[in-house]
N, C-alpha and C positions, 0 to 999 in steps of 0.2 A: 504494500500500500504506500503510495507517495505521501510525503509530508504535505500539510495543508498549505494554501497559498500564503506567501510571505515568510514561510519558515524554511530555512536552509541550514544544512550542516556546515559549520565554519571550518576554515582551514587553519593550520597551525599558526598562532600569532607570534609576534616578536615579544618576548617577555620583558617587561620593564624592570629594571633593577630596583630592588627595595619594595616591590609589590607584595602586599600582605593579603593572604587568601581569606575568604569567608565561606563558611559551610552553612548551607540552607537545610533546615529541618522542617519537613512538612508532615504534620501529624493529624490523623483523622480525615474524614471525608472532605471537610471544608479546606483543610490544609493541602491535601493532594490536588483538589480541583484548582486551588490557587496556583499550584506549581505548573499546571498545564497552561494556564493563562499567562503566568509570569515569565516562564522561560521561552515562550514563543513571541514575546511582546516586542522587543526591539534588538537590533544587532549590536555587537560589541565592536569597538574600534580595534585595530590590529595591535595597538600599544597596550591596552588595559584589559584585555580579555581574561587574563589569568586570575583576576579577583574572584570570579564566580565559575570559571571553567578550568578543567584540567585537560591536558592534551595527551593523546595516545601516541604510540610510536608510529602509527599510520598517518598522523597529522590531523586527526579529527579532534574537535573540542567537545567535551562532555560536561554538562552541568554538574557542579560539585554539590550534590544534594543527597539527602536521605529521605525517602518517602515511606511512611509507616501507617498502617491501618489494621485494626484488629479483625476486620473481615475483608475478604479479598476483592469484592465486586468493583470498587472504584479504582483500585490499583490495577486490576485486570484490564480496565479500559485503556490504560497506558501500555500494558504488556502486549495487548493485541491490537491497539489502534494506531492512529496516524503518527503518534509520538514515540513509537516503540524503538525507532532508530536513534532517537535523541538521548535517551537516558540509559545509563549502565544498568543492566538487569540485576546486578548484585546489590544495588542501592534501593531496590523496590522490595519492601519487607511487609509481609502480612501474616495475620493469625487466621484462625478458622472459626472464630465465634465473635459475634458483635458485642459491644459494651452495653447495649440496650439503654443508652442515655443515662448511664449510672456511673458516676465518678468512682465509686468503690470498685466496680468491676474493672474499670480501666486502670486504676492505680494499684489495686491489690491482686485480685485473683488472676485475671487475664494478663495484666501488665507484667507481673512478675515472671511469667513464662517467656515474655518477649524482650525483656529489658537487656539481657546479656547479649543476644544477637544484635540488638540496636547499638549497644556500646562498642561491640566488636567492629561493626560497620563504620562507626564514627572514628574509631582508632585508625582504621585503614585509610579513611579519607584524610585524616591529619598527617599520616605518615607520608603521603604524597605531596604535602605542602612544605614550602620552605619556611614560612612563618605565619601561623594562623592568627588572623586579626580578631575573629569573633564568630559567634553563631547567630543565625537569624532563624527564629522559629515562627511558623505560620500555622494557625489553628483556630478553632472556635472553642471558647471556654464554656459554652452552654451545652455541649455534647459530652458523652461519656468518654470517648477516646481522646478528644482534644484536651479536655479538662483533666481526666485521670491519668492517662498514659503520658500526656504532655508534661505534667508536673513531675511525674516519676522520672522522666528523661532529664528534666532540669536538675533534679536533685543529684542524679548520678553524674551528670556533666560537671556539677560543682565539685564533687569529690575528685574527679579526674583532672580538672583544669582550674581549680580554685584560685581566683585572683589573677589569672594569667591572660584571659581573653575577655572581650566585650560580649555581653549577652543581651540580645535584642529580641523583641516579640512583635508580631503583628496579630492582634487578637480580634476575632469577630465577637463583639460584645452583645449581650442580650438587648433586644430592642424594647422600647417602651410599650408598644402594642402588639407588634408582630412577633409571634413566638411559635416555633415548630415543636417545642419540647415543654411539657407541663412542669417537669422538675428542673428546668433550666436555672432557677434561682439557687437551688442547692449546688448544682455543678459549678456555676459561676463564682459563688462566694467561696466555696472550698478551693477551687483552682487559684483564685486571686490571692487567697490567704497564703497558700503554700508558695506561689510564684513570687510573691512580693520580695522575698529575700534572695531569690535565685535569678532575678532579672535586673538589668541595669536600666532598661528603657522599654516601655510597652506602648506601642502605637495602637490606639483604640479605633475600631470601626464598628458600625452596626448596620444590620440589613435594612432596617426601616429607613434610615437616612439614605442608604444606597438606592433603595427602591424609589424614594422620592426624587432623587437626582435623576435617575433614569426616566421616570415618568414625566416630571415637570421640566427638567432641564434639557434632556436628550430626546424627549417625545417618543419614548418606547412604551407603548400602552400596556403591555403585559410582560414586564421584565422577567427573565429566567436567571438562574444562578450563573449561567454563562455571561449574561450581560453585566451582572454585578461583579463577577470576578475580573472581567476585562477592565472595568472602571478602577477596581482596586489595583490591578496590575499596572495601569498607567500611572497612578500615584506612587506606587512602589518603585517604578522605573525612574521617576524623577528623584526620589530619595536616594537611590543608589547610582545616579548618573555620574556623579563626580568620582566614583570608584572605578568607572569603566571608560570614561571619556575625559580628555583633557579640557581644561577650562581656565578662566582667569582666577577664580577663587574656588578651590576644591575643598570639600568637607568630607572627612572620613568618619568612621563610626565613633572613634574616641572624641572627636570634636562635637558630634551630636550630644553625646553624654555630658561633656563638659559644659556645653552652653545651654542645654535644655533642662538639666536636672539640678535644681538648687539644693535639694535635700534628698537623701537616699530613698525615702519612701515616696516622695512626690515625683514619680517618674512616669506619668501617664499623659503624654502630649495628645492634643487633638490634631487631626489631619484634615487639611483643606486643600482643594485643588481648583485651579482655574487655568484656562477658560473651559467651561462646560458647554461646548458648541456642538450641536447635532450635525450630522453629515449633510443634511439638507440645507443647512445655513452656512456651511463652511466657506463657500466662495464669497459670501457677503459680510462675514464677520472675522476680523483679525484684530483683536483688542491690543491696545498699546500697553506699554509697561506700567503706566500709571493706572490704567483700567484694571489690569490683572491684579495689581496690588490691592486696589479697593475691593475687588470681588472676593479676595481671600479673607476679608474681614466681615463678609456677609454670612449669616447662618445658613442660607440656602446652599452654599458651596461646601459645607462641612460634611464629612463622611461619618460623623457620629452625632446623634441627636442631643444637643443641649445648646443653650443660648450663651455665647461668649460674652455678650454685653451684660449679662447678669453677674459676671465674675470679674476678676482682675488678672491681667496677663503678668506672668513672671518672666517669660522669655518667648521670643519668636525667632524661629529659624526659617528664613525665606530662601527657597532654592529655585533660582531662575534658570531657565534653559532656553536655548535657541537664539534668535536674533535680538539680543539685549545688549545694552551698554551700561557700564558703571555710572555714567553721568545720569542716564534716565532713571536708574534705580535710586540714586541719591535724591533726585528730585521727587520721586514717588514717596520715599521714606520721609523727606522733609514735609511733604504735603500731609502725610498721615499725622506727623507731630503737630503741625499747625492746626489741623482740624480736630485733633484729639480723638481720632477714630478708635484708638485702643487705649483703655485705661490700665496702666501698669501699677504694680505695687510700688510703694514709696521707696523701698530699699533697692530697687533695680533701676539705676539711672540711665543705662544704655538700652537694654531691651532687645535690640535687633541683631541677629547674626545673619550675614548674607552669604549665599553661595551662587556662583555664576558658572554656567556650563554652556558651551556654544553648540552642543548637539541638540537639535530640535526633537521634540517627541515624535515618535513614529506612529502613523495611522495604520493600524492593523486592518488588512482587508476583511470586510464584513463586520467591522466593529461599529460602535455607535458614536464615538467621538470623531469629529472631523480633523483633518490635517491642519495644523496651525504652525505659524512661524516661531511662536514663543509660548511658553507656559510657565506657571508658577505653582509649586507645591509648598505650602506653609505648615510647619510643625510648631504648634503653640502650646506652651504649658500654661493653662488657664485654670483658675480655681473653680470655674463653672462646671468642670467635669464632675465635681462632687454631686451635682444633681443626678447624673447618670448612676453613680454609686448609690445614692439615696433611693432611687427607684428599685434597684435590685434588693437592697436591704429591706425595704417595705414588703416586697413580694415574698422574700425569704421568711420574714417574721410571720406573715399571714399563714404560710404553710406550716412553719415550725411550731407555732402556738397550738395548732390542732394536731400536731404530730402526723400530718398527712404525708403519705408516701415514705415516711421515715424508715419503716421496717426494711424496705428494699436496700437502703444504704447500710443499715446496721448489719444485715445478713451478709454483706460483702466485706466486712472487716472494719468498718468505721465504728467509732464509739461516740456516745452523746457528747463527751467532752470535746471531741474534735469539731463537732458542729457548733458548739457554743464558743469555742476559741476563735473559730473562723469568722463568725458574725461579729464578735467583739473587736477583732482586728480591723475589719472593714469599717465598722462604726467609728473606730479611733482614727482611721484614715480620713473619713469625712470631717471629723473634728479638726484634724490637722489642716485641711484646706480652709476651714472656717477661720482658724487662728491666723493663717497667712493673710486673709482678707482684712483683718483688723489693722 
């Protein structure tokens, strides 16, 4: 079967001296589906391909990924489908039994049987690297595999690489109204509680915000997960562009962490992307740098549902790509300051971190986003994210007060104390954000 349009196997790149590699970890159905959208999204330049790809003796470049799911159906789509020639079969790992949307099954009973093969695959990936910069994990924290197995993998990675590498997450967060899993609040709170000390930075996304962007912004009347994943892939592509392409101001993983995370626990930036231009309007709309910057401060362009104007910004990392100039960016930021479009905390006098990359975003054939000359992805640490946490805590407590569905988790190895500690930790996190606003 031939690769889909726009996807080609790359030739051997010229390795850049000092390039540090990143290993991508895709866990559960959502994580694996994001892998298919992400790794077919845009090409690498010949200089910087080694950050995300390893090269075989035959001169082919293979994504440096590990894809894991407790049941085989989603990974089998890769093994048998159009992407089977892109990924190394040894990095596709599956179990035989589903987690059944249960954190306990993913973390304890089923996860324990799969964790050693997972760590073995990660070790092999690391051995082929000259200097590992960090891990990027992609998952949904509302499901049993992403939440349970994902946190188990994070714990083991910390034992193997404690303090040596950066640890980043892209998490599909529970939506305010749209929910495919009844016990999602249990899974999300338990996963967030454990992951908090095993992650340096967690980028939050939610399906309801993505649905709304596809519906209202891109005029896709009935978005599928493929539509959502392509939108997420475009934002992720902008975040990692400076690791793959040369630019005026490059931003690596450690710089994200340094500039976005003022305190260890406060590491949940909001993701915003602009422009959101449908293919039908692509020929007529090419926003300027100033317009892109203003759009990224509008709630409609956010990929997680909360109102940033209800909170205060601690930091903003603005990643421009394409046909942009430092002068235009400076003017756009000065205009923001003059209009006071963003309210920052008093103790952060600068606030803005700028990244500039001259590689424009790629329009994937058949995708919903039009080809544009320039784009902006903003990562913002804003206290308004506490409202998203507060929604999950409220739903968790409604279930837990009635002990509804609780026996399913207790039967899989969890204890009541684990659930109480988890909700207390997330409630404390909300209080931390409130304290920062004062």
